C-alpha positions in Angstrom: 151.9 95.1 90.5 153.1 96.1 87.2 152.6 92.4 85.9 149.1 92.2 87.4 148.1 95.7 85.4 149.5 93.9 82.3 147.6 90.8 82.6 144.6 92.6 83.5 144.9 94.7 80.2 145.5 91.5 78.2 142.5 89.7 79.5 140.1 92.7 79.9 138.9 92.9 76.4 138.3 89.2 76.2 136.4 89.4 79.6 134.2 92.4 78.4 133.3 90.5 75.2 132.3 87.4 77.2 130.2 89.4 79.6 128.7 91.6 76.7 127.8 88.7 74.4 127.3 85.8 76.6 126.8 86.4 80.3 124.5 89.2 79.7 122.2 87.9 77.0 122.0 84.7 79.3 121.0 86.6 82.3 118.3 88.3 80.3 116.9 85.5 79.1 116.5 83.7 82.4 115.0 86.9 84.0 112.8 87.2 80.8 111.6 83.6 80.9 110.5 83.9 84.6 109.0 87.2 84.7 106.1 89.4 83.7 106.6 92.9 82.2 106.4 94.3 85.9 109.2 91.8 86.7 106.9 89.7 89.2 107.8 86.0 89.0 105.6 83.8 86.8 105.7 80.5 85.0 103.0 81.3 82.7 105.6 81.5 79.8 106.5 77.9 80.3 103.0 76.6 80.5 102.3 78.3 77.2 105.5 76.4 75.9 104.1 73.1 76.9 100.7 74.0 75.8 101.8 75.0 72.3 105.1 73.3 71.8 105.1 69.9 73.8 105.0 67.9 70.6 107.8 69.8 69.2 109.9 69.5 72.3 109.6 65.5 72.2 110.6 65.9 68.4 113.7 67.7 69.4 114.5 65.3 72.1 114.0 62.1 69.7 116.2 63.8 66.8 118.9 64.7 69.3 119.1 61.3 70.9 118.8 59.6 67.5 121.6 61.6 65.9 123.6 61.2 69.0 123.7 57.4 69.0 124.0 57.0 65.1 127.0 59.6 65.5 128.4 57.3 68.4 128.4 54.3 66.0 129.9 55.8 63.1 132.6 57.9 64.6 133.9 55.2 66.7 133.7 52.8 63.8 135.7 55.1 61.3 137.7 56.0 64.3 138.6 52.3 64.8 139.0 51.5 61.2 141.8 54.4 61.1 143.4 52.8 64.2 143.3 49.3 63.5 142.9 48.7 59.7 145.8 47.0 58.0 145.1 48.6 54.7 146.8 51.8 54.4 144.7 52.6 51.3 141.4 52.5 52.9 142.6 54.3 55.9 143.7 57.2 53.4 140.3 57.2 51.6 138.5 57.3 54.9 140.8 60.0 56.2 140.0 62.2 53.1 136.3 61.6 53.1 135.3 61.8 56.7 137.0 65.3 57.0 134.9 66.7 54.1 131.9 68.0 56.4 134.2 69.8 58.8 134.7 72.7 56.6 130.8 73.0 55.4 128.9 75.5 57.3 125.5 74.1 58.4 123.3 76.0 56.3 125.5 75.2 53.1 124.9 71.5 54.2 121.1 72.0 54.8 120.8 73.3 51.1 123.0 70.4 49.9 120.8 67.7 51.7 117.7 69.3 50.4 118.5 68.9 46.8 120.2 65.4 47.4 117.5 63.9 49.6 114.3 65.2 47.9 112.0 63.1 45.7 113.5 64.5 42.7 117.0 65.0 44.2 120.5 63.8 43.2 120.1 60.6 45.1 116.7 59.4 43.6 117.8 60.5 40.1 121.1 58.5 40.4 119.2 55.3 41.4 116.7 55.8 38.7 119.6 56.4 36.1 121.3 53.0 37.3 118.1 51.2 37.1 117.9 50.4 40.8 114.3 52.0 41.0 111.7 53.4 38.8 110.7 57.1 39.0 107.3 56.2 40.7 109.1 54.2 43.5 111.3 57.1 44.5 110.6 58.7 47.9 111.6 61.9 50.0 113.9 61.6 52.5 113.1 65.3 53.9 111.5 65.6 57.0 112.6 64.0 60.5 114.8 61.4 58.6 116.7 64.2 56.7 117.4 66.3 59.6 118.9 63.3 61.3 121.0 62.4 58.1 122.4 66.0 58.1 123.2 66.4 61.5 125.1 63.1 61.5 126.6 63.8 58.4 127.7 67.4 59.5 129.1 66.3 63.3 130.5 63.0 61.9 134.3 64.8 61.1 134.2 66.6 64.4 133.4 63.5 66.5 135.9 61.3 64.5 138.7 63.7 64.8 138.1 63.9 68.6 137.9 60.0 68.9 140.4 58.8 66.3 143.0 61.3 68.2 142.4 59.9 71.3 142.7 56.4 69.9 146.0 57.1 68.3 147.5 58.6 71.8 147.0 55.0 73.4 149.9 53.1 74.1 150.5 50.8 71.2 151.9 48.1 73.2 148.5 47.0 74.5 147.3 46.8 71.4 150.0 44.8 70.2 150.0 42.5 73.1 146.3 41.8 72.3 146.9 40.9 69.0 149.8 38.8 69.9 147.3 37.0 72.2 145.0 36.2 68.9 142.4 38.7 70.0 140.2 40.0 67.1 140.0 43.7 66.1 136.5 44.0 67.5 137.6 42.3 70.8 140.7 44.6 71.1 138.2 47.6 70.3 135.7 46.8 72.9 137.9 45.3 75.7 141.1 47.4 75.4 140.4 50.7 73.3 136.8 51.8 74.2 137.4 51.7 78.0 140.3 54.0 77.6 138.6 56.5 75.3 135.1 56.8 76.8 135.8 60.2 78.5 136.7 61.6 74.9 133.7 59.7 73.5 131.5 61.5 76.1 132.9 65.0 75.2 132.3 64.6 71.8 128.8 63.5 71.9 127.9 66.1 74.6 129.5 68.9 72.4 127.7 67.5 69.2 124.3 67.6 71.4 125.0 71.5 72.1 125.7 72.1 68.2 122.6 70.2 67.3 120.3 71.9 69.7 121.5 75.4 68.4 121.3 75.0 64.5 118.4 76.7 62.9 119.2 76.0 59.3 118.5 72.4 59.1 115.3 72.0 60.8 113.9 75.0 58.6 115.4 74.1 55.5 114.8 70.1 55.8 111.9 69.9 57.9 108.4 69.5 56.6 106.4 71.7 59.0 104.9 70.2 62.1 106.4 69.1 64.4 109.6 70.7 64.0 112.7 71.3 66.6 112.8 74.0 69.2 115.1 76.3 67.3 112.6 76.9 64.6 110.0 77.5 67.2 112.2 80.2 69.1 113.0 81.9 65.8 108.9 81.9 65.1 108.0 83.6 68.3 110.6 86.2 68.0 110.0 87.0 64.2 106.4 86.6 64.0 105.3 87.7 67.7 108.4 89.5 68.9 107.5 87.2 71.8 110.9 87.1 73.8 109.5 85.9 77.2 108.2 82.4 75.6 111.3 82.3 73.3 113.4 82.7 76.0 111.4 79.8 78.0 111.9 77.6 75.2 115.6 78.2 75.3 115.6 77.4 78.8 114.1 73.9 77.7 116.9 73.6 75.2 119.3 74.3 78.1 117.7 71.7 80.3 117.7 69.0 77.5 121.6 69.8 77.0 122.4 69.7 80.7 120.5 66.5 81.2 122.7 64.7 78.5 125.8 66.6 80.1 124.7 65.6 83.7 124.3 61.8 82.7 127.8 61.8 81.2 129.5 63.4 84.1 127.7 61.0 86.4 128.8 57.9 84.4 132.2 59.4 84.2 132.6 59.9 87.9 130.9 56.1 88.4 133.5 54.8 86.2 136.2 56.5 88.3 134.9 55.4 91.5 133.8 58.7 92.9 130.1 57.8 93.0 128.8 54.7 94.5 
């Protein structure tokens, strides 16, 4: 009995924090999205969402999917290089460079990319100084392309750490056996390593999707107006109109986007394990 009381006192504060800061706001947003002021059920808020922000929802889905695909390609490539490369110096350089974004907040990354990708930004000025292009040939990458670049660069360290850790934990005997049989590094990656680390890749991409869907600073600072991402629309409805029901309905749409990707990953994972036919 005393042990149970001690355990309850130990986890009580944390549980209260979860209820107060997560469960209650989630419940409030769900109720607000589906009810009117008199608490009667309605779908009017979702009708307004799709009337006003359907293009922004499509834009958000495209940004998320593009970012996740590029993130998967780059993080798998870097992780495979760290695992299979015979060049220690290359591995050391990559290990240093890919970790840098991990310690930079999104708002700082957005400001950095805003000054780096602008028409008169650091990237274009460097190319002009090198003689690669003239000032009249420079272009701005602010907008949808800059948003994708920022998300991929910022999340690359997180995804690569998870995937490279999973690859490093594999039994090296399988890799060495494939090498002894004359398999190329690409063949080893595709046939030996990737099938074993797919669950970790799925987790990394799902978590990255949730992170991308929750960031406000990047679309606000790098976006060029309309269309924009759902997070910017939520902030606009709250700050400009105090319209929490529509903002919460937009939040529900973002929940569904994240849930859709998570469902797809879980279904594929269960199918690979034979749990689904």
